[in-house]
C-alpha positions as CSV (number, residue, x, y, z in Angstrom):
1,M,19.1,-53.8,44.8
2,Y,16.4,-56.1,43.3
3,S,13.8,-57.9,45.3
4,H,12.4,-60.0,42.5
5,M,11.8,-60.4,38.8
6,M,8.4,-61.2,37.2
7,V,7.3,-62.0,33.7
8,G,3.9,-62.5,32.2
9,A,2.6,-65.7,30.6
10,N,-0.5,-66.5,28.7
11,D,-0.4,-70.3,29.5
12,L,0.9,-71.0,33.0
13,D,1.1,-74.7,32.4
14,K,3.3,-74.3,29.4
15,A,5.4,-71.7,31.3
16,K,5.7,-74.1,34.3
17,T,7.0,-76.9,32.0
18,F,9.6,-74.5,30.6
19,Y,10.7,-72.8,33.8
20,D,10.8,-76.0,35.9
21,A,13.1,-77.6,33.3
22,T,15.4,-74.6,33.1
23,F,15.6,-74.0,36.8
24,K,16.3,-77.6,37.5
25,A,19.1,-77.5,34.8
26,M,20.8,-74.6,36.7
27,G,20.5,-76.5,40.1
28,G,17.3,-74.9,41.3
29,N,13.9,-76.4,42.2
30,E,10.6,-76.6,40.4
31,G,8.3,-73.6,40.9
32,V,5.4,-73.5,43.4
33,V,2.1,-72.0,42.8
34,D,1.2,-69.3,45.3
35,P,-2.3,-68.4,46.5
36,K,-2.7,-65.9,43.7
37,G,-1.9,-68.5,41.0
38,R,1.6,-67.2,40.2
39,L,4.6,-69.5,39.7
40,V,7.4,-68.8,42.2
41,Y,11.0,-69.8,41.8
42,V,13.6,-69.1,44.5
43,H,17.2,-69.8,43.7
44,N,20.6,-68.4,44.9
45,G,18.8,-65.7,47.0
46,G,16.7,-64.4,44.1
47,V,13.0,-64.7,43.5
48,F,11.5,-65.1,40.0
49,L,7.8,-65.1,39.3
50,V,5.6,-65.9,36.4
51,T,2.0,-64.6,36.2
52,K,-0.9,-63.9,34.0
53,P,-1.2,-60.1,33.7
54,I,-3.3,-58.5,36.4
55,D,-5.1,-56.3,33.9
56,G,-6.4,-59.3,31.9
57,S,-4.6,-58.2,28.7
58,P,-2.4,-60.8,26.9
59,A,1.2,-61.2,28.2
60,T,3.8,-59.8,25.8
61,A,7.6,-59.8,26.0
62,G,9.3,-56.5,26.8
63,N,11.2,-55.2,23.8
64,G,14.8,-54.6,24.8
65,C,14.4,-56.4,28.2
66,T,16.7,-59.3,29.2
67,I,16.6,-61.3,32.4
68,G,20.0,-62.8,33.3
69,F,20.6,-65.8,35.5
70,A,24.1,-66.4,37.0
71,M,25.4,-70.0,36.6
72,T,28.4,-72.0,35.6
73,P,29.1,-72.8,31.9
74,E,28.0,-76.4,32.5
75,Q,24.7,-75.2,34.0
76,A,24.3,-72.7,31.2
77,D,24.6,-75.5,28.6
78,A,22.1,-77.7,30.5
79,W,19.8,-74.7,30.9
80,Y,20.0,-73.9,27.2
81,E,19.2,-77.5,26.2
82,A,16.4,-77.9,28.7
83,G,14.8,-74.6,27.5
84,K,14.9,-75.7,23.9
85,E,13.4,-79.1,24.7
86,N,10.6,-77.5,26.8
87,G,9.1,-74.8,24.6
88,G,11.9,-72.2,24.5
89,T,13.6,-70.8,21.4
90,A,17.4,-70.5,20.9
91,I,18.4,-66.9,20.0
92,E,21.6,-65.0,19.2
93,D,24.9,-66.9,19.0
94,P,25.2,-70.5,20.3
95,P,26.3,-70.7,24.0
96,G,30.0,-69.9,24.5
97,V,32.6,-67.4,25.7
98,R,32.4,-63.9,24.4
99,D,34.6,-60.9,25.0
100,I,32.4,-58.0,26.2
101,G,34.5,-54.9,26.5
102,G,37.6,-56.8,27.7
103,T,35.6,-59.1,30.0
104,A,35.2,-62.7,29.1
105,M,31.8,-64.1,29.8
106,Y,30.1,-67.4,29.0
107,L,26.6,-66.6,27.6
108,A,23.6,-68.5,26.4
109,Y,20.3,-66.9,25.3
110,L,16.7,-68.2,25.0
111,R,13.2,-66.9,24.6
112,D,10.6,-68.5,26.9
113,P,7.3,-69.7,25.4
114,D,5.9,-66.1,25.7
115,G,8.9,-64.5,24.1
116,N,10.7,-63.1,27.2
117,K,14.4,-62.9,26.6
118,L,16.5,-64.8,29.1
119,C,20.3,-65.1,29.5
120,A,22.6,-67.6,31.2
121,L,25.8,-65.8,32.3
122,H,29.0,-66.7,33.8
123,R,31.9,-64.2,34.3
124,M,35.1,-66.0,33.5
């Protein structure tokens, strides 16, 4: 259904530090910079991009938006720590198993340096 996800960033160097660390923690690779100056991450068949907004306005986080990444609980813990150590902010409950409507999921949440809400998720 989805071809890619993209978030805006005001400081691409800061964003690259954060996303390189979190993608490596989940078993991915560092991002590459495409000819338009966007950061591109490819992992598990998905594409995730980070860019300065095309309209020149400041990047802002989408209120109510969350981007979820599928990974193991061990990767989620490493992702969470890498994110906190590289400019991210821990939000919601600490990483762990939660019962969501009768389905157990391992969840961890961070905000990136620009405030975008991210989730590490593993269905138990």
